[in-house]
N, C-alpha and C positions, 0 to 999 in steps of 0.2 A: 558395301561392307565386305571385307575379305572373309573367306570361309574360315570357320573356327573348327578345330578338330573336336570330334565328339568322343567323350569318354566311353570306355568299354561297358559301362553300366553294370559293373560288378560292385561288390560291397565297398571296395576301396576306390572305385572310379579311376583306375589307371588309364593313361592316355593311349589311344590307339595310334599306330603309325600313319604316315601319309598315305599308305596303300589303301586305307579304309576310305579316304576321301576321293582318291583318284579312281579306285577300282571297286569301292564298296565291298571289300572283302576283308576278312580277318588277316592279320599278318601271318605269314607262313609259320606254322608251328605253334601259333597261339591257341590256347584252349578256349573253345566257345563257352559262353555262359549257359549253364544248363537251365532248361525251362523248369519251373516249379511243378510240383505234383498237381494233378487235376483236383478240382474241388476247392481251390483257393478262390478268394474274392475276385470278381471280374476286374480286368484292367480297364480303366476309364481312359479312353483316347479321344481327345478333341482334335478335329482336323478340318482343314480348308475344304469347302464344298467341291472344289475342282479335283480333290483326291478321292471322291466318293467311290468310283468304280475300282480304282487301284487298291485303296486300303480295304475295301470290302473283300476283295479277293485275297489280299495278303493276310487279313485277319482270319478269314475262313481257313486258309491253308495252315496258319499258325495254330488255330484251334484243333484242326484235324491231326496235326503233328504232335502237339503237346498236351491236348486235353484242357488247356487253359482258356477260359472264356474271355473274350474281348468285347467291350461295349464301345461302339463308335458313335460320336456326336459330331455332325457336320454343320457348318455355317461359315459365314464370312470370318476370316481370321481375326480381324479387329474386334468384331462382336464377341468372338470366343475369348479373346484375351481379356476383354472387359468382364466377362462372366467369371473367368478364373480369378481376376483381381477381387471380385465380389464374393469369392468363396466357393465357386464351383469345384467339384472334387476331381478334376482332371489330374491324371498322373503323367500322361504323355501328351504333348502338344505338337502337332504337325501343321505348320503355318505355310501359306503361300508366299511368305517373305521371311526375312531374318529380323526385321525391325520389331515385330510384335513379340516373338520369343526372347529377343535380346532385352526388351523392356522388362519382361518378367525376370530374366536373369539379373538385370541391374538392381532389382528390388531384393535380391538375395535368397529367393526361395526356389529358384530354378537354375539348372545348369546352363552354361553357355551353349547356344544353338550351333548345329552343324548343318551345312547344306547337304541335303540327301537326294535331291533331284532338281531338275530345272524345267522351265517351260518357256514359250515364246508367245508373242501376241499375234493374232490373226484378226481379220475383219470378217464378220458374218454378215452377208448381204442378202436382201430379198432378191428373188429370181429376176424381177423386172428391172433391177438397177444395173445400168451399164457401167461396170467397174472392173479394172484389172489392178494388178499390183502397181503398175506404173502410173495409173491414174487415181490411185486411192486417195491421195491427199487432195487433189482438186475435186474429187467427188465429195469427200467429207466437207469441203468448204462451200459447196453449192448451197445457197440459202434454203432451197426446197428440200434438201436431204436431211432427214432426222437422224442425228447421230446419238446412239446409245452407248453408255458406259456403266460400269459398276460404281458404287459410291466410294469416293476417295476417303481414306482414313479408316473407314469401317471395313473395306474390302481391298486388299492389295491390288486386285485387278484394276480398280479405279485409280490407284496411285500410279500403276504402270501406264495406264492410258494418259494420265496427266503428264508423266515423264515423256511420253511420245509427243504430246502437244508441245512440250518445251523444245523438242528438236525441230519442230516444223518451221520455225522462223528462219532457220538456216537455209531452208529450201524455198520459202516464200515469206518475205517480210510481212509481219502483222498476222501470220497464220495462227500463232499461239493464242492470242487473245480471242480471235474469232472462234477457234475450236473450243476454248474454255467457256466462252459465252453461250455457245449453242448446245454443248453436250448435255444430254438428258441422263440423269443419274437414276437408272431404272432398276438396278438389282444391288444386292449386297448391303443395303442399309437396314437400320432397325425397323423402318416403316415401309420398306419396299414390298410391293405385291408379291405374293408367294405363288409359285407354280403348284398345280395339283400334285398330290403324291404320285411318285413314279414318273413324273415328267422331267425332261431336261429343262432347266430354267431358261436357257437362251433359246431353245427351240420354241418354248411356250411364249416367251416375250415376242419373238419374231412372228409366230403364228397369230398372235393377238394384234399384229401390225402396229406395235408401239414404237418401232424404229425401222429405218430403211437400211442403216448400217450400224453394226454393233461391234465394238472392240472388246475382245475377250481372249482368253488363252486359246491357243490352237487346239489343245485337247478338247476344250469345251465346244469349240466351233465344229470340229469333226463329229463329235457326239451329237450335236444339234442337227447337223445335216443328215446323219443316219436316221434321226427321228422325223425330220421334215426334209425330204430329198430335194425339194424345190429351192432350198437355200443354197447360197454360194459361200465357199470358204476362200477368202482372198489373202494371199501372203502379204504381210507388211514389208515394204521395201527396206533394205538394209540401212538406209540413211535414217529411217524412223524407228527401227526395231529397238525394243527394250527387252532385255532378258529378265526372266523371273526366276529368282533363286529361292527355293523352298527350305525353310529352316525347321529342324527337329530338336526338341528339348525334352528333358525329363525332370520332374519335380525333385528337388533335393530331398534325399531320404526316402524316395519312392520304393515300393516293394520290389522284390526280386522278379516278380512276374512282369511288372512294368518295364524294368530294365531289360529283361529277356525279349519282350516284344519290340522295344525300341531298337535293340541290337539286331533283331531279325529284319527290320526294315532296311538295314544297311547291307544285308547279305545278298549274294548273287541271285537266289530264287526270287526275292522280293524286287530286286532291281530289274530283273528280267520282266516282271509284270509292268513296272513303270515304262520300260522301253517299248514293250508291245503296245501299250496304250498311248504312245506318242510323246512321253516325257523324255527329257534328255539326261545324260549322265551328269553327276555332280561335278 
């Protein structure tokens, strides 16, 4: 899906120029949206779990700068979208894809999403697994290797893994079906086992020895290895790589506070946080 320009989140929602998408900055000379006064109701932000570290820091900085409280709710993007459809009070939705926020926009209650950051897939592997980027596909196809992914449809990371599988046939005929058949959907589903509070989900899953190789975002993989140093982070080869575009949307008629926070996510200070944590530019 092509990137959609995000509105300036002012009262009239004027369109920002292309510079917002390419550089995540306001057009030169454009007046920023002022943050509302402290004491207003908290801004309810629903966000993909892979954004936890980045948005926690961005929200903290926003609160310190504006005095405006931001409440963050993290989960798999598809599950969050379902909760929103069922009446959850989110005002801002930061998804790990554009499909879930676009579905909300298609229903008429949310603005069209904009890509605000990007990610890529990596393989997280147990230390004992002999694997490199060049041998990743053959390793995943080995019958004895347990391959973990997130739950497709509920979690975009699972959808991206499924898209990677679709590319595998071009490198080895029959690989797509073999990968789809053996993949273990271990995270991101409504009934997935939950990591203890404060633990990285993927570090915990691998520490529990539930998979030998796990396909996830590179940012997740790096954070997991920081928690469990014995794990390996393996780059997905270019022929199999699937880019992850993250979409941001605001509820139609949302408060000025919500609009101000969403706009802040696009600005250089917030974008610098994404870059430092391993995300790519929009």
